[in-house]
ROVEX-926018 format. One line per 5 residues: number of its first residue (from 1); for each residue z, y, x of N, C-alpha, C. Coordinates in steps of 0.2 Angstrom, whole numbers, padded with zeros to 4 digits. Example, Ala and Ser with C-alpha at 12.3 -4.5 7.8 and 13.67 -1.06 7.14 Angstrom:
1	0039/-0028/0066/0039/-0022/0062/0039/-0016/0066; 0035/-0011/0064/0036/-0005/0068/0039/0000/0064;
This chain:
1	-0300/-0347/0301/-0299/-0344/0295/-0306/-0342/0292; -0307/-0343/0286/-0314/-0342/0282/-0315/-0335/0281; -0321/-0333/0280/-0323/-0326/0279/-0319/-0324/0272; -0319/-0328/0267/-0316/-0327/0261/-0309/-0324/0262; -0305/-0328/0266/-0298/-0326/0267/-0297/-0319/0270;
6	-0302/-0316/0274/-0302/-0310/0277/-0303/-0304/0272; -0306/-0306/0266/-0307/-0301/0261/-0300/-0299/0257; -0299/-0292/0258/-0293/-0290/0255/-0293/-0290/0247; -0288/-0292/0244/-0288/-0292/0237/-0287/-0285/0234; -0291/-0283/0229/-0290/-0276/0226/-0283/-0274/0224;
11	-0282/-0268/0226/-0275/-0265/0224/-0274/-0266/0216; -0268/-0268/0214/-0267/-0268/0207/-0267/-0261/0204; -0268/-0260/0198/-0268/-0253/0195/-0261/-0250/0195; -0260/-0244/0196/-0254/-0240/0195/-0252/-0240/0188; -0246/-0242/0186/-0244/-0243/0179/-0240/-0236/0178;
16	-0242/-0232/0173/-0239/-0226/0172/-0237/-0226/0164; -0231/-0224/0163/-0228/-0224/0156/-0228/-0216/0155; -0232/-0214/0150/-0233/-0207/0148/-0228/-0206/0142; -0223/-0202/0143/-0218/-0201/0138/-0219/-0194/0134; -0220/-0194/0128/-0222/-0188/0125/-0222/-0189/0117;
21	-0222/-0183/0114/-0222/-0183/0106/-0229/-0186/0104; -0229/-0189/0099/-0235/-0192/0095/-0235/-0190/0088; -0240/-0191/0085/-0241/-0190/0078/-0235/-0193/0074; -0232/-0191/0069/-0235/-0185/0065/-0233/-0178/0068; -0229/-0177/0073/-0228/-0171/0076/-0235/-0168/0079;
26	-0237/-0162/0077/-0243/-0159/0078/-0242/-0153/0083; -0245/-0152/0088/-0244/-0147/0093/-0248/-0148/0099; -0247/-0143/0103/-0251/-0143/0110/-0249/-0149/0114; -0243/-0150/0115/-0241/-0156/0119/-0243/-0162/0116; -0243/-0163/0110/-0245/-0170/0107/-0253/-0171/0108;
31	-0257/-0165/0107/-0264/-0165/0109/-0265/-0167/0116; -0262/-0163/0120/-0263/-0164/0127/-0261/-0171/0130; -0256/-0174/0128/-0253/-0180/0130/-0258/-0186/0127; -0261/-0185/0121/-0266/-0190/0119/-0272/-0189/0123; -0274/-0183/0124/-0281/-0183/0128/-0280/-0186/0135;
36	-0274/-0185/0138/-0273/-0187/0145/-0273/-0195/0145; -0270/-0198/0140/-0269/-0205/0139/-0276/-0208/0138; -0280/-0205/0134/-0287/-0207/0132/-0291/-0207/0139; -0291/-0202/0143/-0295/-0201/0149/-0292/-0206/0154; -0286/-0207/0155/-0283/-0211/0160/-0284/-0218/0159;
41	-0285/-0220/0153/-0287/-0227/0151/-0293/-0229/0153; -0298/-0224/0155/-0304/-0226/0158/-0304/-0226/0165; -0299/-0225/0168/-0298/-0225/0176/-0296/-0233/0178; -0301/-0236/0182/-0299/-0243/0184/-0293/-0243/0188; -0291/-0238/0191/-0285/-0238/0196/-0278/-0237/0192;
46	-0279/-0235/0186/-0273/-0233/0182/-0272/-0237/0175; -0266/-0239/0174/-0265/-0242/0168/-0259/-0238/0164; -0261/-0234/0159/-0257/-0230/0156/-0255/-0232/0149; -0249/-0231/0147/-0247/-0233/0140/-0242/-0227/0138; -0242/-0226/0131/-0238/-0220/0129/-0232/-0223/0126;
51	-0226/-0220/0127/-0220/-0221/0124/-0218/-0215/0120; -0218/-0215/0113/-0216/-0210/0109/-0209/-0207/0110; -0208/-0201/0110/-0201/-0198/0109/-0199/-0198/0102; -0203/-0199/0098/-0201/-0199/0090/-0203/-0205/0087; -0201/-0211/0089/-0203/-0217/0086/-0200/-0218/0079;
56	-0204/-0220/0075/-0202/-0221/0068/-0197/-0227/0067; -0192/-0226/0065/-0186/-0231/0064/-0182/-0230/0058; -0181/-0236/0054/-0177/-0235/0048/-0180/-0229/0044; -0186/-0230/0041/-0189/-0225/0037/-0185/-0222/0032; -0181/-0225/0029/-0177/-0222/0023/-0172/-0217/0026;
61	-0170/-0217/0032/-0166/-0213/0035/-0169/-0206/0038; -0176/-0206/0038/-0179/-0201/0041/-0179/-0194/0038; -0177/-0194/0031/-0177/-0188/0028/-0169/-0185/0027; -0165/-0188/0031/-0158/-0186/0031/-0157/-0182/0038; -0155/-0176/0037/-0154/-0172/0043/-0148/-0175/0047;
66	-0149/-0174/0054/-0144/-0177/0059/-0144/-0184/0059; -0144/-0188/0054/-0145/-0195/0054/-0152/-0197/0057; -0157/-0193/0055/-0164/-0195/0057/-0164/-0194/0065; -0161/-0188/0067/-0161/-0187/0075/-0157/-0193/0078; -0151/-0195/0076/-0147/-0200/0079/-0151/-0207/0079;
71	-0154/-0209/0074/-0157/-0215/0074/-0164/-0215/0078; -0167/-0210/0078/-0173/-0209/0082/-0171/-0209/0089; -0166/-0206/0091/-0164/-0206/0098/-0162/-0213/0100; -0158/-0216/0096/-0156/-0223/0098/-0162/-0228/0099; -0167/-0227/0095/-0173/-0231/0095/-0177/-0229/0102;
76	-0177/-0223/0103/-0181/-0220/0109/-0178/-0223/0115; -0171/-0223/0116/-0167/-0225/0122/-0168/-0233/0122; -0168/-0236/0117/-0169/-0244/0117/-0176/-0245/0119; -0181/-0242/0117/-0188/-0243/0119/-0189/-0242/0126; -0186/-0236/0129/-0186/-0235/0136/-0183/-0240/0140;
81	-0177/-0243/0138/-0174/-0248/0142/-0178/-0254/0142; -0182/-0256/0137/-0186/-0261/0137/-0193/-0260/0141; -0195/-0254/0141/-0202/-0252/0144/-0201/-0250/0151; -0197/-0246/0153/-0197/-0243/0160/-0197/-0248/0166; -0194/-0254/0166/-0195/-0259/0171/-0202/-0261/0173;
86	-0206/-0260/0168/-0213/-0263/0169/-0218/-0258/0172; -0215/-0252/0173/-0220/-0247/0176/-0218/-0244/0183; -0223/-0241/0186/-0222/-0239/0193/-0220/-0232/0193; -0223/-0228/0188/-0222/-0221/0188/-0220/-0219/0180; -0215/-0214/0179/-0214/-0211/0173/-0217/-0204/0172;
91	-0221/-0202/0168/-0224/-0196/0167/-0221/-0193/0160; -0216/-0188/0161/-0212/-0186/0155/-0214/-0179/0153; -0217/-0178/0147/-0219/-0172/0144/-0212/-0169/0141; -0212/-0162/0142/-0205/-0159/0140/-0206/-0152/0137; -0202/-0150/0132/-0202/-0143/0130/-0195/-0141/0132;
96	-0192/-0136/0128/-0186/-0133/0131/-0180/-0134/0126; -0174/-0131/0128/-0168/-0132/0124/-0166/-0139/0122; -0165/-0140/0115/-0162/-0146/0113/-0167/-0152/0114; -0174/-0150/0114/-0179/-0155/0115/-0179/-0158/0122; -0177/-0153/0127/-0176/-0155/0134/-0171/-0160/0135;
101	-0165/-0160/0131/-0160/-0164/0131/-0161/-0171/0129; -0165/-0171/0123/-0166/-0178/0119/-0172/-0181/0122; -0176/-0178/0126/-0182/-0181/0128/-0183/-0183/0135; -0183/-0178/0140/-0183/-0180/0147/-0177/-0183/0150; -0171/-0180/0147/-0165/-0182/0150/-0164/-0190/0150;
106	-0164/-0193/0144/-0163/-0200/0144/-0169/-0204/0148; -0175/-0201/0148/-0180/-0205/0152/-0178/-0204/0160; -0175/-0199/0162/-0173/-0198/0169/-0168/-0203/0171; -0163/-0203/0166/-0157/-0207/0168/-0159/-0215/0168; -0163/-0217/0164/-0165/-0224/0164/-0170/-0225/0169;
111	-0174/-0220/0171/-0178/-0221/0177/-0174/-0222/0184; -0169/-0218/0184/-0164/-0219/0190/-0161/-0225/0190; -0159/-0228/0184/-0156/-0234/0183/-0160/-0240/0186; -0167/-0239/0185/-0172/-0244/0188/-0175/-0242/0194; -0174/-0237/0197/-0177/-0235/0203/-0184/-0233/0202;
116	-0186/-0230/0197/-0193/-0228/0196/-0194/-0220/0197; -0200/-0218/0200/-0201/-0211/0202/-0203/-0208/0195; -0202/-0201/0195/-0203/-0198/0188/-0206/-0191/0189; -0210/-0189/0184/-0214/-0183/0184/-0211/-0179/0178; -0209/-0173/0179/-0207/-0169/0173/-0213/-0164/0172;
121	-0216/-0165/0166/-0222/-0161/0164/-0220/-0156/0159; -0218/-0150/0162/-0214/-0145/0157/-0219/-0140/0154; -0219/-0139/0148/-0224/-0135/0144/-0222/-0129/0141; -0216/-0128/0140/-0213/-0123/0136/-0214/-0116/0138; -0217/-0111/0134/-0217/-0104/0136/-0210/-0101/0136;
126	-0205/-0104/0133/-0198/-0101/0133/-0194/-0103/0139; -0198/-0105/0145/-0194/-0108/0151/-0189/-0103/0153; -0191/-0097/0154/-0187/-0092/0157/-0180/-0091/0153; -0180/-0091/0147/-0174/-0091/0143/-0171/-0097/0143; -0174/-0103/0143/-0171/-0109/0143/-0167/-0110/0149;
131	-0170/-0108/0155/-0167/-0109/0162/-0161/-0104/0163; -0162/-0099/0159/-0156/-0094/0160/-0150/-0096/0156; -0151/-0098/0150/-0146/-0100/0145/-0143/-0107/0147; -0147/-0111/0149/-0145/-0118/0150/-0145/-0120/0158; -0144/-0115/0162/-0145/-0116/0169/-0140/-0121/0172;
136	-0134/-0122/0169/-0129/-0127/0172/-0131/-0134/0171; -0135/-0135/0166/-0138/-0142/0164/-0145/-0143/0166; -0149/-0138/0164/-0156/-0139/0164/-0159/-0139/0171; -0156/-0134/0175/-0159/-0134/0182/-0157/-0140/0187; -0150/-0142/0186/-0149/-0148/0190/-0153/-0154/0188;
141	-0154/-0155/0181/-0158/-0160/0179/-0165/-0160/0181; -0168/-0154/0181/-0175/-0153/0184/-0176/-0155/0191; -0171/-0154/0195/-0171/-0155/0202/-0170/-0163/0203; -0168/-0167/0198/-0168/-0174/0199/-0175/-0177/0198; -0180/-0174/0196/-0186/-0177/0195/-0190/-0177/0202;
146	-0194/-0182/0203/-0197/-0182/0209/-0203/-0177/0210; -0206/-0175/0204/-0211/-0170/0204/-0210/-0166/0197; -0211/-0159/0198/-0212/-0155/0192/-0219/-0152/0192; -0222/-0154/0186/-0229/-0151/0185/-0229/-0147/0179; -0232/-0141/0180/-0233/-0136/0174/-0240/-0135/0173;
151	-0242/-0133/0167/-0249/-0132/0166/-0252/-0125/0167; -0248/-0120/0170/-0250/-0114/0171/-0247/-0110/0177; -0251/-0106/0180/-0248/-0102/0186/-0242/-0098/0183; -0242/-0096/0177/-0236/-0092/0174/-0230/-0096/0175; -0230/-0102/0173/-0224/-0106/0173/-0222/-0108/0181;
156	-0227/-0108/0185/-0225/-0109/0192/-0221/-0103/0194; -0223/-0097/0192/-0220/-0091/0194/-0213/-0091/0191; -0212/-0093/0185/-0205/-0093/0181/-0201/-0098/0185; -0203/-0104/0186/-0199/-0109/0190/-0197/-0106/0197; -0201/-0103/0200/-0200/-0100/0207/-0194/-0095/0207;
161	-0193/-0091/0201/-0188/-0087/0201/-0181/-0090/0200; -0181/-0097/0199/-0175/-0101/0198/-0175/-0106/0204; -0179/-0104/0209/-0179/-0109/0215/-0180/-0116/0214; -0185/-0117/0209/-0187/-0123/0207/-0195/-0124/0209; -0196/-0129/0213/-0203/-0130/0215/-0207/-0133/0209;
166	-0213/-0130/0208/-0217/-0133/0203/-0225/-0133/0205; -0228/-0138/0203/-0235/-0138/0205/-0239/-0137/0198; -0245/-0133/0199/-0249/-0132/0193/-0255/-0137/0192; -0255/-0140/0187/-0261/-0144/0185/-0262/-0141/0177; -0268/-0139/0177/-0270/-0136/0170/-0270/-0141/0165;
171	-0268/-0138/0159/-0270/-0142/0153/-0278/-0142/0153; -0281/-0147/0150/-0288/-0148/0149/-0291/-0148/0142; -0297/-0146/0141/-0300/-0146/0135/-0305/-0151/0135; -0306/-0154/0129/-0311/-0160/0128/-0317/-0156/0126; -0321/-0153/0131/-0326/-0149/0130/-0332/-0153/0126;
176	-0332/-0159/0126/-0337/-0163/0122/-0336/-0163/0115; -0330/-0161/0113/-0328/-0161/0106/-0329/-0154/0102; -0329/-0149/0107/-0330/-0142/0104/-0337/-0140/0106; -0341/-0140/0101/-0348/-0138/0102/-0349/-0131/0102; -0352/-0128/0107/-0353/-0121/0107/-0358/-0119/0102;
181	-0356/-0114/0098/-0361/-0111/0093/-0362/-0104/0094; -0368/-0102/0095/-0370/-0095/0096/-0368/-0091/0090; -0365/-0085/0091/-0363/-0081/0085/-0365/-0074/0087; -0372/-0073/0085/-0375/-0066/0086/-0379/-0064/0080; -0376/-0059/0076/-0370/-0055/0078/-0364/-0059/0075;
186	-0358/-0057/0076/-0352/-0060/0074/-0351/-0058/0066; -0349/-0063/0063/-0347/-0062/0056/-0339/-0061/0055; -0337/-0058/0050/-0329/-0056/0050/-0325/-0062/0047; -0326/-0068/0050/-0323/-0074/0048/-0318/-0076/0054; -0311/-0075/0052/-0306/-0076/0057/-0302/-0082/0057;
191	-0300/-0084/0062/-0296/-0091/0063/-0289/-0090/0066; -0284/-0092/0063/-0277/-0093/0066/-0275/-0100/0065; -0273/-0103/0071/-0271/-0110/0070/-0264/-0112/0074; -0260/-0107/0074/-0253/-0108/0078/-0248/-0111/0072; -0243/-0114/0074/-0238/-0117/0070/-0234/-0111/0066;
196	-0232/-0113/0061/-0228/-0107/0057/-0221/-0107/0059; -0220/-0105/0065/-0213/-0104/0068/-0213/-0096/0071; -0207/-0094/0071/-0206/-0087/0072/-0209/-0084/0079; -0209/-0088/0084/-0212/-0086/0090/-0219/-0086/0091; -0223/-0089/0086/-0230/-0088/0085/-0232/-0082/0081;
201	-0227/-0079/0077/-0228/-0072/0074/-0234/-0072/0070; -0235/-0077/0065/-0240/-0077/0060/-0239/-0071/0056; -0233/-0068/0055/-0233/-0062/0051/-0237/-0056/0053; -0237/-0056/0060/-0241/-0051/0063/-0248/-0052/0062; -0250/-0058/0062/-0257/-0060/0061/-0259/-0058/0054;
206	-0255/-0059/0049/-0257/-0057/0042/-0257/-0050/0041; -0253/-0046/0045/-0253/-0039/0044/-0259/-0036/0048; -0261/-0039/0053/-0267/-0038/0057/-0273/-0039/0052; -0273/-0044/0049/-0279/-0046/0044/-0279/-0041/0038; -0273/-0038/0036/-0273/-0033/0031/-0277/-0027/0033;
211	-0276/-0025/0039/-0279/-0019/0042/-0287/-0020/0043; -0288/-0026/0045/-0295/-0028/0046/-0299/-0028/0039; -0296/-0031/0034/-0299/-0031/0028/-0299/-0024/0024; -0295/-0020/0026/-0296/-0013/0023/-0302/-0009/0026; -0304/-0011/0032/-0310/-0009/0035/-0316/-0013/0033;
216	-0315/-0019/0033/-0321/-0024/0032/-0319/-0028/0026; -0321/-0026/0020/-0318/-0030/0014/-0320/-0037/0013; -0326/-0039/0016/-0328/-0046/0015/-0326/-0050/0020; -0321/-0048/0024/-0318/-0052/0030/-0314/-0058/0027; -0313/-0063/0030/-0310/-0069/0028/-0305/-0072/0034;
221	-0300/-0075/0032/-0296/-0078/0037/-0294/-0085/0035; -0295/-0090/0040/-0293/-0097/0039/-0287/-0098/0043; -0282/-0100/0040/-0275/-0101/0043/-0273/-0108/0043; -0273/-0111/0049/-0271/-0118/0050/-0264/-0119/0053; -0260/-0123/0050/-0253/-0124/0053/-0248/-0125/0047;
226	-0242/-0127/0050/-0237/-0128/0045/-0230/-0127/0049; -0225/-0126/0046/-0218/-0125/0049/-0213/-0122/0045; -0208/-0120/0048/-0202/-0117/0045/-0203/-0111/0041; -0209/-0107/0042/-0210/-0101/0039/-0216/-0102/0034; -0217/-0108/0032/-0223/-0109/0027/-0222/-0105/0021;
231	-0216/-0105/0017/-0215/-0101/0011/-0216/-0094/0013; -0212/-0091/0018/-0212/-0084/0020/-0219/-0081/0021; -0223/-0085/0024/-0230/-0083/0026/-0234/-0082/0019; -0234/-0087/0015/-0238/-0087/0009/-0235/-0081/0004; -0229/-0080/0004/-0226/-0075/0000/-0228/-0068/0003;
236	-0229/-0067/0010/-0231/-0061/0013/-0238/-0060/0012; -0242/-0065/0012/-0249/-0065/0010/-0250/-0062/0003; -0246/-0064/-0002/-0247/-0062/-0009/-0244/-0054/-0009; -0239/-0053/-0005/-0236/-0046/-0005/-0241/-0041/-0003; -0245/-0043/0003/-0250/-0039/0006/-0256/-0038/0002;
241	-0257/-0043/-0003/-0263/-0042/-0007/-0269/-0045/-0003; -0268/-0050/0001/-0274/-0052/0005/-0279/-0056/0001; -0285/-0055/0002/-0290/-0059/-0001/-0294/-0063/0004; -0297/-0068/0001/-0301/-0072/0006/-0297/-0075/0011; -0291/-0077/0010/-0287/-0080/0015/-0286/-0088/0013;
246	-0287/-0092/0017/-0287/-0099/0016/-0282/-0103/0020; -0276/-0105/0017/-0271/-0108/0020/-0273/-0116/0020; -0274/-0119/0026/-0277/-0126/0026/-0271/-0131/0027; -0265/-0129/0029/-0260/-0133/0031/-0261/-0136/0037; -0257/-0141/0039/-0257/-0145/0045/-0263/-0149/0045;
251	-0267/-0149/0051/-0273/-0152/0051/-0273/-0157/0057; -0276/-0163/0056/-0276/-0168/0062/-0281/-0165/0068; -0278/-0165/0074/-0282/-0162/0079/-0290/-0164/0079; -0291/-0170/0077/-0298/-0172/0077/-0303/-0168/0072; -0299/-0165/0067/-0303/-0161/0063/-0304/-0154/0065;
256	-0300/-0152/0070/-0301/-0145/0072/-0308/-0142/0075; -0312/-0146/0078/-0318/-0144/0080/-0322/-0141/0074; -0322/-0144/0069/-0326/-0142/0063/-0323/-0135/0060; -0317/-0134/0061/-0314/-0128/0059/-0316/-0122/0063; -0316/-0124/0070/-0318/-0119/0074/-0325/-0117/0073;
261	-0329/-0122/0071/-0336/-0121/0070/-0338/-0117/0064; -0333/-0116/0059/-0335/-0112/0053/-0332/-0105/0054; -0328/-0104/0060/-0325/-0097/0061/-0329/-0093/0066; -0328/-0087/0067/-0331/-0083/0071/-0327/-0079/0076; -0321/-0077/0075/-0316/-0074/0079/-0310/-0077/0079;
266	-0306/-0078/0085/-0300/-0081/0085/-0294/-0076/0086; -0289/-0076/0081/-0284/-0071/0081/-0277/-0075/0083; -0274/-0072/0088/-0267/-0075/0090/-0262/-0069/0091; -0256/-0069/0088/-0251/-0064/0088/-0245/-0066/0091; -0245/-0072/0095/-0238/-0075/0097/-0234/-0070/0101;
271	-0228/-0071/0101/-0223/-0066/0105/-0220/-0070/0111; -0220/-0077/0110/-0218/-0081/0116/-0224/-0086/0117; -0226/-0087/0123/-0231/-0092/0124/-0232/-0094/0131; -0236/-0100/0132/-0237/-0102/0139/-0244/-0102/0140; -0247/-0108/0139/-0255/-0109/0140/-0258/-0112/0134;
276	-0258/-0108/0129/-0261/-0111/0122/-0268/-0114/0123; -0268/-0121/0121/-0274/-0124/0121/-0279/-0121/0116; -0276/-0119/0111/-0281/-0116/0106/-0285/-0111/0108; -0283/-0106/0113/-0287/-0101/0115/-0293/-0104/0119; -0291/-0109/0123/-0296/-0112/0127/-0301/-0116/0123;
281	-0299/-0119/0118/-0304/-0122/0113/-0308/-0117/0110; -0305/-0111/0108/-0310/-0106/0106/-0315/-0104/0111; -0313/-0103/0117/-0318/-0102/0122/-0324/-0107/0122; -0322/-0113/0122/-0327/-0118/0122/-0331/-0118/0116; -0328/-0117/0110/-0332/-0117/0104/-0337/-0110/0103;
286	-0335/-0105/0107/-0339/-0099/0106/-0336/-0094/0102; -0329/-0094/0101/-0326/-0089/0097/-0323/-0084/0102; -0324/-0077/0101/-0321/-0073/0106/-0313/-0072/0104; -0309/-0072/0108/-0302/-0072/0107/-0299/-0065/0107; -0295/-0063/0102/-0291/-0057/0102/-0284/-0059/0101;
291	-0280/-0057/0106/-0273/-0060/0107/-0268/-0055/0109; -0262/-0056/0108/-0256/-0053/0111/-0256/-0055/0119; -0252/-0052/0123/-0252/-0053/0130/-0245/-0057/0131; -0243/-0061/0127/-0237/-0065/0127/-0237/-0070/0133; -0231/-0070/0137/-0230/-0076/0142/-0236/-0077/0146;
296	-0239/-0083/0146/-0244/-0085/0151/-0251/-0083/0149; -0252/-0080/0143/-0259/-0079/0140/-0263/-0074/0145; -0260/-0069/0148/-0264/-0065/0153/-0266/-0069/0159; -0263/-0075/0160/-0265/-0079/0166/-0272/-0083/0164; -0273/-0084/0158/-0279/-0087/0156/-0285/-0083/0152;
301	-0282/-0077/0150/-0287/-0073/0146/-0287/-0066/0150; -0293/-0064/0153/-0293/-0058/0157/-0296/-0053/0152; -0291/-0048/0151/-0293/-0042/0146/-0300/-0039/0147; -0304/-0038/0142/-0310/-0035/0143/-0316/-0039/0146; -0314/-0045/0148/-0319/-0049/0151/-0320/-0056/0148;
306	-0314/-0060/0147/-0315/-0066/0143/-0311/-0066/0136; -0308/-0060/0135/-0305/-0059/0128/-0302/-0052/0128; -0299/-0051/0122/-0295/-0044/0122/-0288/-0045/0121; -0284/-0042/0124/-0277/-0043/0124/-0273/-0036/0122; -0268/-0037/0118/-0264/-0031/0116/-0257/-0033/0117;
311	-0252/-0028/0116/-0245/-0029/0117/-0243/-0033/0111; -0237/-0036/0112/-0234/-0041/0107/-0232/-0036/0101; -0233/-0039/0095/-0230/-0037/0089/-0234/-0030/0087; -0240/-0029/0090/-0243/-0023/0088/-0249/-0025/0084; -0248/-0025/0077/-0254/-0027/0073/-0259/-0022/0072;
316	-0257/-0016/0073/-0263/-0011/0073/-0267/-0011/0079; -0265/-0012/0085/-0269/-0013/0091/-0273/-0020/0090; -0270/-0025/0088/-0274/-0031/0087/-0279/-0031/0082; -0278/-0027/0077/-0284/-0026/0072/-0289/-0022/0075; -0287/-0016/0079/-0292/-0012/0082/-0297/-0016/0087;
321	-0293/-0021/0090/-0297/-0025/0095/-0302/-0029/0092; -0300/-0032/0086/-0304/-0037/0082/-0310/-0033/0079; -0309/-0027/0077/-0314/-0023/0074/-0319/-0020/0079; -0317/-0019/0085/-0321/-0017/0091/-0326/-0023/0092; -0324/-0029/0091/-0329/-0034/0092/-0335/-0034/0087;
326	-0333/-0033/0081/-0338/-0032/0075/-0342/-0026/0076; -0339/-0021/0079/-0343/-0015/0079/-0348/-0015/0085; -0346/-0018/0091/-0350/-0018/0097/-0352/-0025/0099; -0358/-0027/0096/-0360/-0033/0097/-0362/-0035/0104; -0365/-0030/0108/-0367/-0032/0115/-0360/-0033/0119;
331	-0355/-0029/0118/-0349/-0031/0121/-0346/-0038/0119; -0346/-0039/0113/-0344/-0046/0110/-0347/-0051/0113; -0354/-0051/0114/-0358/-0056/0117/-0356/-0057/0124; -0355/-0052/0128/-0352/-0052/0135/-0346/-0056/0135; -0341/-0055/0131/-0335/-0058/0131/-0336/-0065/0130;
336	-0340/-0067/0125/-0341/-0074/0123/-0344/-0078/0129; -0349/-0075/0132/-0352/-0078/0138/-0347/-0079/0144; -0343/-0074/0145/-0338/-0075/0151/-0333/-0080/0149; -0331/-0080/0143/-0326/-0086/0141/-0329/-0093/0142; -0336/-0093/0140/-0339/-0100/0140/-0339/-0102/0147;
341	-0340/-0098/0152/-0340/-0100/0159/-0333/-0101/0162; -0328/-0097/0159/-0321/-0098/0161/-0318/-0105/0159; -0320/-0107/0153/-0317/-0113/0151/-0319/-0119/0155; -0324/-0119/0159/-0326/-0124/0164/-0320/-0126/0169; -0316/-0121/0170/-0311/-0122/0175/-0306/-0127/0172;
346	-0306/-0128/0165/-0301/-0132/0161/-0304/-0138/0159; -0309/-0141/0162/-0312/-0147/0160/-0308/-0153/0164; -0309/-0159/0161/-0306/-0165/0164/-0308/-0166/0171; -0314/-0165/0172/-0317/-0166/0179/-0313/-0162/0184; -0310/-0156/0182/-0306/-0152/0187/-0299/-0154/0188;
351	-0296/-0158/0183/-0289/-0160/0184/-0288/-0167/0185; -0293/-0171/0184/-0293/-0178/0185/-0290/-0180/0192; -0293/-0178/0197/-0291/-0180/0204/-0284/-0178/0206; -0282/-0172/0203/-0275/-0169/0204/-0270/-0174/0201; -0271/-0177/0195/-0266/-0181/0192/-0267/-0188/0196;
356	-0272/-0190/0198/-0273/-0197/0202/-0269/-0196/0208; -0269/-0191/0212/-0266/-0190/0218/-0258/-0190/0217; -0256/-0187/0211/-0249/-0187/0210/-0246/-0194/0209; -0250/-0197/0204/-0248/-0204/0203/-0248/-0209/0209; -0253/-0208/0213/-0253/-0212/0219/-0248/-0211/0224;
361	-0246/-0204/0225/-0241/-0202/0229/-0234/-0205/0227; -0233/-0205/0221/-0226/-0207/0218/-0226/-0215/0218; -0232/-0218/0217/-0232/-0225/0217/-0231/-0228/0224; -0232/-0224/0229/-0232/-0227/0236/-0225/-0225/0239; -0221/-0222/0235/-0215/-0219/0238/-0210/-0225/0240;
């Protein structure tokens, strides 16, 4: 036998199908899925492709309610049936409620059909309510996945209360995209970039800014986002008589670093939340965070050390916390420095090996 025949052939790459929302849907899951896909494509041992849960199909029907959902779901299922046999592992991003039914559930059924191992990557801050209301369907479905991965210790704790094992792998921040800018002293330039949906409570953010502006007249607020409350929020802004407020609309994620760069303080008033990437991006860019203590936020923001936290729906406390940063520059600089150190935990280098281990484990089952 020749020496050449003794040399083992290199292992073929593990083929992973990442199933997630893609643009034009804008949100934390879309951003995180795209970042993961970009980084994994650089790994020689992984071949990852994305399957959109919202494929564009029959464009003329996309503006018709219910019909749009039906044709998109049909295209999604068809795409899965064609794609799944080609892959070793399915990695499925998931939200809650109806989205859970129309996204992970078909992927799970088709994976079972072809004998493929599955990862449920659950991201919703509404997990407790979802699993309580939908326990007869959601919990048995989740148990059918080979692995359940969540991005925060908060969701690990929530899943544990329902006897569902879950492993924590953090969302990660593209720290190279968010350039840290020293803000000393802070200027009263505020940023809000959560979507215009009730659980993000942008109405509270606007009321907070009203109080801030009554004390600091030259303060300004950049508002990035879109959603079902678009008209309501703009009407409220006019009703409150807010000045220096700039509604930017929905922004492509690639443009967000520049918007962080022009802002000085990050405001968040969400009433339901998990592990918002936007807070970590603010850490990375050098904006001190003033936020409510909704859901998993206290797991990533330590009050008085890496940010300031107040109770949900308390615009007076939120405004006072923001004003404290403007009044006490030494305290604000300490918050910024601690947050800059904290965000290093959420780098690609810290999560890369965890994902690779999960893929290898399932591919070898």
